[in-house]
TORZANU-280676 format. One record per atom (N, C-alpha, C, O): residue number from 1; residue in one letter; chain; x, y, z. Coordinates in Angstrom, 2 decimals, decimal comma. Each point is the difference from the previous one (the first is absolute). Example, Ala and Ser with C-alpha at 12.3 -4.5 7.8 and 13.67 -1.06 7.14 Angstrom:
(pt 1 "a" "A" (13,19 -5,69 7,80)) (pt 1 "a" "A" (-0,89 1,19 0,00)) (pt 1 "a" "A" (0,90 1,20 0,00)) (pt 1 "a" "A" (1,04 -0,02 0,66)) (pt 2 "s" "A" (-1,39 1,07 -1,38)) (pt 2 "s" "A" (0,82 1,19 0,06)) (pt 2 "s" "A" (-0,77 1,09 0,73)) (pt 2 "s" "A" (0,51 1,11 0,17)) 
This chain:
(pt 1 "m" "A" (0,81 -1,19 0,00)) (pt 1 "m" "A" (-0,81 1,19 0,00)) (pt 1 "m" "A" (0,86 1,26 0,00)) (pt 1 "m" "A" (-0,30 0,96 -0,71)) (pt 2 "f" "A" (1,37 -0,95 1,49)) (pt 2 "f" "A" (0,81 1,20 0,12)) (pt 2 "f" "A" (0,99 0,16 -1,14)) (pt 2 "f" "A" (0,41 1,12 -0,31)) (pt 3 "f" "A" (-0,01 -2,21 -0,33)) (pt 3 "f" "A" (1,06 0,07 -0,99)) (pt 3 "f" "A" (-0,48 -0,17 -1,43)) (pt 3 "f" "A" (0,82 -0,22 -0,89)) (pt 4 "r" "A" (-2,09 0,31 0,64)) (pt 4 "r" "A" (-0,52 -0,14 -1,36)) (pt 4 "r" "A" (0,47 1,13 -0,90)) (pt 4 "r" "A" (0,33 -0,23 -1,17)) (pt 5 "k" "A" (-0,31 1,42 1,69)) (pt 5 "k" "A" (0,39 1,15 -0,80)) (pt 5 "k" "A" (1,46 -0,10 -0,42)) (pt 5 "k" "A" (0,38 0,50 -1,06)) (pt 6 "k" "A" (0,43 -1,13 1,88)) (pt 6 "k" "A" (1,42 -0,13 -0,29)) (pt 6 "k" "A" (0,22 -0,79 -1,28)) (pt 6 "k" "A" (0,85 0,36 -0,82)) (pt 7 "g" "A" (-1,59 -1,43 0,63)) (pt 7 "g" "A" (0,14 -0,81 -1,20)) (pt 7 "g" "A" (-0,46 0,73 -1,25)) (pt 7 "g" "A" (0,63 -0,10 -1,05)) (pt 8 "k" "A" (-1,72 0,84 1,17)) (pt 8 "k" "A" (-0,50 0,78 -1,13)) (pt 8 "k" "A" (0,98 1,11 -0,37)) (pt 8 "k" "A" (0,23 0,27 -1,18)) (pt 9 "l" "A" (0,33 0,36 2,20)) (pt 9 "l" "A" (0,96 1,07 -0,24)) (pt 9 "l" "A" (1,26 -0,55 -0,66)) (pt 9 "l" "A" (0,53 0,62 -0,92)) (pt 10 "r" "A" (-0,06 -1,76 1,37)) (pt 10 "r" "A" (1,18 -0,63 -0,59)) (pt 10 "r" "A" (-0,26 -0,35 -1,47)) (pt 10 "r" "A" (0,87 0,23 -0,85)) (pt 11 "q" "A" (-2,04 -0,77 0,55)) (pt 11 "q" "A" (-0,34 -0,35 -1,38)) (pt 11 "q" "A" (-0,09 1,25 -0,87)) (pt 11 "q" "A" (0,44 0,00 -1,16)) (pt 12 "k" "A" (-1,01 1,07 1,71)) (pt 12 "k" "A" (-0,11 1,25 -0,74)) (pt 12 "k" "A" (1,39 0,56 -0,32)) (pt 12 "k" "A" (0,25 0,44 -1,12)) (pt 13 "e" "A" (0,64 -0,47 2,09)) (pt 13 "e" "A" (1,36 0,50 -0,22)) (pt 13 "e" "A" (0,77 -0,90 -0,97)) (pt 13 "e" "A" (0,78 0,50 -0,81)) (pt 14 "n" "A" (-1,00 -1,80 0,89)) (pt 14 "n" "A" (0,65 -0,91 -0,95)) (pt 14 "n" "A" (-0,49 0,27 -1,42)) (pt 14 "n" "A" (0,79 -0,03 -0,95)) (pt 15 "d" "A" (-2,08 0,28 0,79)) (pt 15 "d" "A" (-0,54 0,32 -1,33)) (pt 15 "d" "A" (0,61 1,28 -0,54)) (pt 15 "d" "A" (0,34 0,09 -1,18)) (pt 16 "l" "A" (-0,21 0,91 2,05)) (pt 16 "l" "A" (0,61 1,26 -0,40)) (pt 16 "l" "A" (1,46 -0,21 -0,38)) (pt 16 "l" "A" (0,47 0,57 -0,99)) (pt 17 "l" "A" (0,24 -1,37 1,75)) (pt 17 "l" "A" (1,40 -0,31 -0,30)) (pt 17 "l" "A" (0,12 -0,68 -1,36)) (pt 17 "l" "A" (0,89 0,33 -0,78)) (pt 18 "l" "A" (-1,77 -1,27 0,50)) (pt 18 "l" "A" (0,05 -0,71 -1,27)) (pt 18 "l" "A" (-0,35 0,90 -1,18)) (pt 18 "l" "A" (0,56 -0,14 -1,09)) (pt 19 "k" "A" (-1,48 1,07 1,29)) (pt 19 "k" "A" (-0,33 0,96 -1,06)) (pt 19 "k" "A" (1,21 0,87 -0,31)) (pt 19 "k" "A" (0,35 0,21 -1,17)) (pt 20 "y" "A" (0,29 0,30 2,22)) (pt 20 "y" "A" (1,16 0,86 -0,19)) (pt 20 "y" "A" (1,16 -0,79 -0,61)) (pt 20 "y" "A" (0,77 0,53 -0,80)) (pt 21 "l" "A" (-0,65 -1,79 1,17)) (pt 21 "l" "A" (1,03 -0,86 -0,57)) (pt 21 "l" "A" (-0,20 -0,14 -1,51)) (pt 21 "l" "A" (0,97 0,03 -0,76)) (pt 22 "e" "A" (-2,20 -0,19 0,34)) (pt 22 "e" "A" (-0,30 -0,11 -1,44)) (pt 22 "e" "A" (0,31 1,30 -0,73)) (pt 22 "e" "A" (0,51 -0,02 -1,12)) (pt 23 "i" "A" (-0,81 1,15 1,74)) (pt 23 "i" "A" (0,28 1,30 -0,61)) (pt 23 "i" "A" (1,50 0,19 -0,18)) (pt 23 "i" "A" (0,46 0,41 -1,06)) (pt 24 "v" "A" (0,30 -0,71 2,10)) (pt 24 "v" "A" (1,45 0,18 -0,06)) (pt 24 "v" "A" (0,61 -0,99 -1,00)) (pt 24 "v" "A" (0,97 0,34 -0,68)) (pt 25 "k" "A" (-1,52 -1,53 0,60)) (pt 25 "k" "A" (0,49 -0,99 -0,97)) (pt 25 "k" "A" (-0,16 0,54 -1,43)) (pt 25 "k" "A" (0,90 -0,15 -0,83)) (pt 26 "n" "A" (-2,03 0,78 0,55)) (pt 26 "n" "A" (-0,22 0,59 -1,32)) (pt 26 "n" "A" (0,97 1,14 -0,27)) (pt 26 "n" "A" (0,47 0,17 -1,12)) (pt 27 "r" "A" (-0,18 0,63 2,15)) (pt 27 "r" "A" (0,97 1,09 -0,16)) (pt 27 "r" "A" (1,39 -0,55 -0,31)) (pt 27 "r" "A" (0,72 0,56 -0,83)) (pt 28 "v" "A" (-0,34 -1,64 1,50)) (pt 28 "v" "A" (1,31 -0,61 -0,24)) (pt 28 "v" "A" (0,08 -0,49 -1,44)) (pt 28 "v" "A" (1,01 0,20 -0,67)) (pt 29 "k" "A" (-2,07 -0,83 0,19)) (pt 29 "k" "A" (-0,02 -0,47 -1,40)) (pt 29 "k" "A" (0,11 1,17 -0,97)) (pt 29 "k" "A" (0,70 -0,10 -1,01)) (pt 30 "q" "A" (-1,39 1,20 1,30)) (pt 30 "q" "A" (0,07 1,17 -0,87)) (pt 30 "q" "A" (1,41 0,59 -0,03)) (pt 30 "q" "A" (0,50 0,37 -1,06)) (pt 31 "q" "A" (0,13 -0,29 2,23)) (pt 31 "q" "A" (1,36 0,53 0,07)) (pt 31 "q" "A" (0,98 -0,88 -0,76)) (pt 31 "q" "A" (0,87 0,50 -0,71)) (pt 32 "e" "A" (-1,02 -1,82 0,86)) (pt 32 "e" "A" (0,89 -0,92 -0,71)) (pt 32 "e" "A" (-0,21 0,10 -1,51)) (pt 32 "e" "A" (0,97 -0,05 -0,76)) (pt 33 "a" "A" (-2,21 0,20 0,33)) (pt 33 "a" "A" (-0,27 0,16 -1,43)) (pt 33 "a" "A" (0,59 1,31 -0,52)) (pt 33 "a" "A" (0,53 0,04 -1,11)) (pt 34 "l" "A" (-0,62 1,01 1,90)) (pt 34 "l" "A" (0,56 1,29 -0,39)) (pt 34 "l" "A" (1,51 -0,10 -0,15)) (pt 34 "l" "A" (0,57 0,53 -0,96)) (pt 35 "i" "A" (0,08 -1,21 1,89)) (pt 35 "i" "A" (1,46 -0,15 -0,06)) (pt 35 "i" "A" (0,40 -0,87 -1,19)) (pt 35 "i" "A" (0,96 0,30 -0,70)) (pt 36 "n" "A" (-1,70 -1,38 0,49)) (pt 36 "n" "A" (0,33 -0,90 -1,11)) (pt 36 "n" "A" (-0,22 0,63 -1,36)) (pt 36 "n" "A" (0,71 -0,32 -0,95)) (pt 37 "n" "A" (-1,68 1,22 0,83)) (pt 37 "n" "A" (-0,32 0,62 -1,28)) (pt 37 "n" "A" (0,77 1,29 -0,26)) (pt 37 "n" "A" (-0,04 0,52 -1,11)) (pt 38 "s" "A" (0,73 -0,01 2,11)) (pt 38 "s" "A" (0,71 1,26 -0,19)) (pt 38 "s" "A" (1,43 -0,26 -0,48)) (pt 38 "s" "A" (0,61 -1,02 0,31)) (pt 39 "v" "A" (-0,10 1,98 -1,08)) (pt 39 "v" "A" (1,35 -0,11 -0,53)) (pt 39 "v" "A" (1,00 0,54 1,01)) (pt 39 "v" "A" (1,01 -0,63 0,29)) (pt 40 "d" "A" (-1,30 1,81 0,24)) (pt 40 "d" "A" (0,90 0,65 0,94)) (pt 40 "d" "A" (-0,68 0,04 1,37)) (pt 40 "d" "A" (-1,04 0,63 0,16)) (pt 41 "h" "A" (1,62 -1,30 0,81)) (pt 41 "h" "A" (-0,59 -0,06 1,34)) (pt 41 "h" "A" (0,46 1,20 0,82)) (pt 41 "h" "A" (1,19 0,29 0,09)) (pt 42 "h" "A" (-2,15 0,39 0,50)) (pt 42 "h" "A" (0,33 1,07 0,94)) (pt 42 "h" "A" (0,08 -0,60 1,39)) (pt 42 "h" "A" (-0,69 -0,97 0,32)) (pt 43 "n" "A" (1,54 1,55 0,50)) (pt 43 "n" "A" (0,17 -0,52 1,36)) (pt 43 "n" "A" (-1,29 0,07 0,81)) (pt 43 "n" "A" (-0,28 -0,88 0,81)) (pt 44 "e" "A" (-0,50 1,92 -1,03)) (pt 44 "e" "A" (-1,24 0,16 0,75)) (pt 44 "e" "A" (-0,98 -1,14 -0,29)) (pt 44 "e" "A" (-0,68 -0,49 0,90)) (pt 45 "v" "A" (0,62 0,07 -2,15)) (pt 45 "v" "A" (-0,89 -1,10 -0,37)) (pt 45 "v" "A" (0,47 -1,29 0,67)) (pt 45 "v" "A" (-0,82 -0,78 0,49)) (pt 46 "l" "A" (2,12 0,56 -0,47)) (pt 46 "l" "A" (0,54 -1,19 0,64)) (pt 46 "l" "A" (-0,25 0,01 1,51)) (pt 46 "l" "A" (-0,31 -1,04 0,59)) (pt 47 "y" "A" (0,45 2,21 0,03)) (pt 47 "y" "A" (-0,24 0,11 1,44)) (pt 47 "y" "A" (-1,47 -0,24 0,34)) (pt 47 "y" "A" (-0,31 -0,65 0,99)) (pt 48 "r" "A" (-0,58 1,18 -1,82)) (pt 48 "r" "A" (-1,43 -0,21 0,24)) (pt 48 "r" "A" (-0,37 -1,48 -0,15)) (pt 48 "r" "A" (-0,81 -0,52 0,77)) (pt 49 "a" "A" (1,41 -0,12 -1,75)) (pt 49 "a" "A" (-0,27 -1,43 -0,20)) (pt 49 "a" "A" (0,50 -0,80 1,20)) (pt 49 "a" "A" (-0,65 -0,94 0,46)) (pt 50 "k" "A" (1,81 1,31 0,02)) (pt 50 "k" "A" (0,56 -0,68 1,17)) (pt 50 "k" "A" (-0,87 0,21 1,23)) (pt 50 "k" "A" (-0,20 -0,91 0,80)) (pt 51 "l" "A" (-0,31 2,12 -0,64)) (pt 51 "l" "A" (-0,86 0,33 1,13)) (pt 51 "l" "A" (-1,31 -0,78 -0,07)) (pt 51 "l" "A" (-0,45 -0,54 1,01)) (pt 52 "e" "A" (-0,16 0,47 -2,18)) (pt 52 "e" "A" (-1,25 -0,75 -0,16)) (pt 52 "e" "A" (0,22 -1,48 0,27)) (pt 52 "e" "A" (-0,85 -0,66 0,60)) (pt 53 "k" "A" (1,98 0,13 -1,04)) (pt 53 "k" "A" (0,28 -1,41 0,23)) (pt 53 "k" "A" (0,20 -0,27 1,49)) (pt 53 "k" "A" (-0,42 -1,03 0,51)) (pt 54 "a" "A" (1,07 1,97 0,20)) (pt 54 "a" "A" (0,19 -0,15 1,44)) (pt 54 "a" "A" (-1,34 0,04 0,73)) (pt 54 "a" "A" (-0,22 -0,77 0,94)) (pt 55 "k" "A" (-0,69 1,65 -1,37)) (pt 55 "k" "A" (-1,34 0,06 0,58)) (pt 55 "k" "A" (-0,73 -1,32 -0,21)) (pt 55 "k" "A" (-0,64 -0,53 0,91)) (pt 56 "y" "A" (0,75 0,02 -2,13)) (pt 56 "y" "A" (-0,69 -1,26 -0,33)) (pt 56 "y" "A" (0,53 -1,15 0,85)) (pt 56 "y" "A" (-0,79 -0,79 0,52)) (pt 57 "l" "A" (2,09 0,70 -0,38)) (pt 57 "l" "A" (0,58 -1,09 0,80)) (pt 57 "l" "A" (-0,40 0,13 1,47)) (pt 57 "l" "A" (-0,25 -1,01 0,66)) (pt 58 "f" "A" (0,20 2,24 -0,15)) (pt 58 "f" "A" (-0,42 0,21 1,38)) (pt 58 "f" "A" (-1,44 -0,45 0,20)) (pt 58 "f" "A" (-0,31 -0,70 0,97)) (pt 59 "l" "A" (-0,58 1,11 -1,87)) (pt 59 "l" "A" (-1,41 -0,38 0,12)) (pt 59 "l" "A" (-0,18 -1,51 -0,16)) (pt 59 "l" "A" (-0,86 -0,60 0,65)) (pt 60 "l" "A" (1,65 0,00 -1,52)) (pt 60 "l" "A" (-0,08 -1,44 -0,19)) (pt 60 "l" "A" (0,42 -0,75 1,27)) (pt 60 "l" "A" (-0,63 -0,98 0,39)) (pt 61 "k" "A" (1,70 1,45 0,24)) (pt 61 "k" "A" (0,44 -0,62 1,26)) (pt 61 "k" "A" (-1,05 0,18 1,09)) (pt 61 "k" "A" (-0,25 -0,91 0,79)) (pt 62 "e" "A" (-0,36 2,08 -0,75)) (pt 62 "e" "A" (-1,03 0,26 1,01)) (pt 62 "e" "A" (-1,22 -0,89 -0,22)) (pt 62 "e" "A" (-0,58 -0,52 0,95)) (pt 63 "a" "A" (0,20 0,33 -2,20)) (pt 63 "a" "A" (-1,14 -0,88 -0,31)) (pt 63 "a" "A" (0,32 -1,44 0,38)) (pt 63 "a" "A" (-0,87 -0,72 0,50)) (pt 64 "r" "A" (2,09 0,30 -0,73)) (pt 64 "r" "A" (0,39 -1,36 0,39)) (pt 64 "r" "A" (0,01 -0,14 1,52)) (pt 64 "r" "A" (-0,43 -1,03 0,53)) (pt 65 "y" "A" (0,92 2,05 0,16)) (pt 65 "y" "A" (0,05 -0,04 1,46)) (pt 65 "y" "A" (-1,41 -0,08 0,58)) (pt 65 "y" "A" (-0,24 -0,73 0,96)) (pt 66 "r" "A" (-0,69 1,49 -1,54)) (pt 66 "r" "A" (-1,38 0,00 0,48)) (pt 66 "r" "A" (-0,79 -1,20 -0,48)) (pt 66 "r" "A" (-1,12 -0,25 0,46)) (pt 67 "k" "A" (1,70 -0,50 -1,39)) (pt 67 "k" "A" (-0,67 -1,14 -0,63)) (pt 67 "k" "A" (-1,30 0,45 -0,64)) (pt 67 "k" "A" (-1,04 -0,67 0,09)) (pt 68 "a" "A" (1,12 1,82 -0,74)) (pt 68 "a" "A" (-1,17 0,55 -0,69)) (pt 68 "a" "A" (-0,27 -0,81 -1,25)) (pt 68 "a" "A" (0,92 -0,34 -0,75)) (pt 69 "q" "A" (-2,18 0,03 0,54)) (pt 69 "q" "A" (-0,40 -0,78 -1,17)) (pt 69 "q" "A" (-0,85 0,84 -0,91)) (pt 69 "q" "A" (-0,81 0,82 0,44)) (pt 70 "l" "A" (1,00 -1,03 -1,71)) (pt 70 "l" "A" (-0,78 0,71 -0,99)) (pt 70 "l" "A" (-1,34 -0,70 -0,16)) (pt 70 "l" "A" (-0,09 -1,08 -0,58)) (pt 71 "r" "A" (-0,93 1,70 1,10)) (pt 71 "r" "A" (-1,35 -0,57 -0,11)) (pt 71 "r" "A" (-0,71 0,76 -1,10)) (pt 71 "r" "A" (0,49 -0,02 -1,14)) (pt 72 "d" "A" (-1,55 0,65 1,38)) (pt 72 "d" "A" (-0,67 0,81 -1,01)) (pt 72 "d" "A" (0,29 1,47 0,21)) (pt 72 "d" "A" (-0,79 0,86 -0,40)) (pt 73 "a" "A" (1,91 -0,55 1,03)) (pt 73 "a" "A" (0,33 1,38 0,30)) (pt 73 "a" "A" (0,43 0,76 -1,25)) (pt 73 "a" "A" (-0,42 1,13 -0,22)) (pt 74 "v" "A" (1,26 -1,75 -0,59)) (pt 74 "v" "A" (0,53 0,67 -1,17)) (pt 74 "v" "A" (-0,40 -0,80 -1,23)) (pt 74 "v" "A" (0,43 -1,14 -0,16)) (pt 75 "p" "A" (-1,23 1,72 -0,71)) (pt 75 "p" "A" (-0,34 -0,73 -1,23)) (pt 75 "p" "A" (1,23 -0,09 -0,89)) (pt 75 "p" "A" (0,75 0,96 -0,12)) (pt 76 "n" "A" (-0,55 -2,09 -0,50)) (pt 76 "n" "A" (1,20 -0,21 -0,80)) (pt 76 "n" "A" (-0,20 0,36 -1,46)) (pt 76 "n" "A" (0,79 -0,41 -0,85)) (pt 77 "g" "A" (-1,80 1,15 0,53)) (pt 77 "g" "A" (-0,20 0,49 -1,34)) (pt 77 "g" "A" (-0,66 -0,99 -0,95)) (pt 77 "g" "A" (0,02 0,23 -1,21)) (pt 78 "r" "A" (-0,58 -1,29 1,69)) (pt 78 "r" "A" (-0,65 -0,98 -0,87)) (pt 78 "r" "A" (-1,48 0,17 -0,01)) (pt 78 "r" "A" (-0,71 -0,74 -0,68)) 
């Protein structure tokens, strides 16, 4: 009775984490595509790509630590 809200809150935060993880994953893919398609790489572009990849790895580790599962929180585009 007292701890029901805790489980709902944890699930809500896990869903939010997974949504943000998907967003950052798409940003990493965009940055990698930009780097692969460009002829002359600017340092700023490389630094931003490195930063996005670090964010993605951090969120991925956090999701693994929380044992967050992808349920119907994030539609996979199908």
